[in-house]
N, C-alpha and C positions, 0 to 999 in steps of 0.2 A: 678685200675682194673675197666673196664667198667661195667655198669649195663645193663642187658638184659631184655627187656619187649616186650610183644606182642602188636600188633597194636590195638587190642581191648582195652587193658589196657591203651594205650596211648590216645585213644578216650575218655575214661572215666576219666582219670586223667591228662589231658594235662597240666593244670596249675601246678600241683604238680611236674610233670616231669620237666618242665622248671625251676621251683624253685630249684629242686634238682640239676639240671645241673649247675645252677648259684652258689648255695650255696656250693656244694661239689666239684665244679670245675672238674667234671668227665664226660666222655662221656656216653651217653645212646644209646645202640644199639637197633633198632626197628626190631622186628622179625615178619615175616609173613609166615605162613605155616612152622614153625620151621626153617626158613632160615633168615639170616640177610639181611635186605633190605635197611636200612638207619641208619645214626648215627646223633644224636644231640650232638653238642659239644659247649662249652662256646665260645662266640665270640672272646675273646682274643686268644684262641687256634686256631680258624679259621684264624684270622688275622696273627698269627705267621706262620702258614702253608702257607698262601698265600704269605707272604714275602719271605719265603724260596723258594717257587716255582718260584717267580719272579727272585730271585738271581740265581737259577739254570738255568732258561731260558736265562737270560742275559749272564751268563757265557758260555753257549752253543752257543749263538748267536755271542758272541765275538770270540770264537774259529772258528766258520764257516766263519765269516767275514775275519779274518786273513788268513784263508786257501784260501778263494775265491778272495782275493785282486788282485793277479797277473792275474787271469782270467778276472776279471772285468776290470782291467786296459787295458788288451789286447783288450777286446771287445769295450771299449770306444774309443781306438785309431782307431779301424776299422770303428767306427761310425763317426770319425772326431773330437772327443773331446780330450782335454788335461786332462788326469786323475788327475793330480795334482791340477787342478782348479775346478773339479767337487765336489760340496758339497753333503752331504747325501740327502738333499731335492732335489737338481738338479738331482741326480741319480734316485730318485723315479720318478720324472717327465719324465726323459728319458726312463725309463723302461715302464711307463704307455703309453707313446707315441709309443714306439716300439711294445708294446702289442696290441694297437689299430690298428697299421699298419699291423700286421700279422694276424688279424682275419677277 
């Protein structure tokens, strides 16, 4: 269960709050005007959340890539490229060049 403290208390007891977050391994919710404004969490918890976020992002990107593959292949053919020979890096270059040409 997180601990809730006001921003004034945080100013007065910053070191103690950080020590408690580390020692108790629990988040501290910072309140301002009786509303939650921020959360201090242990770094290992942040790192875990960041890894989960990256996994979710990569999963969504993989799904989008698979869905877009036929459209990208068709677009590359219209541009005169062999889609089977275009690497990811080359595709980025082609897209950048196309973007510059259309602006």
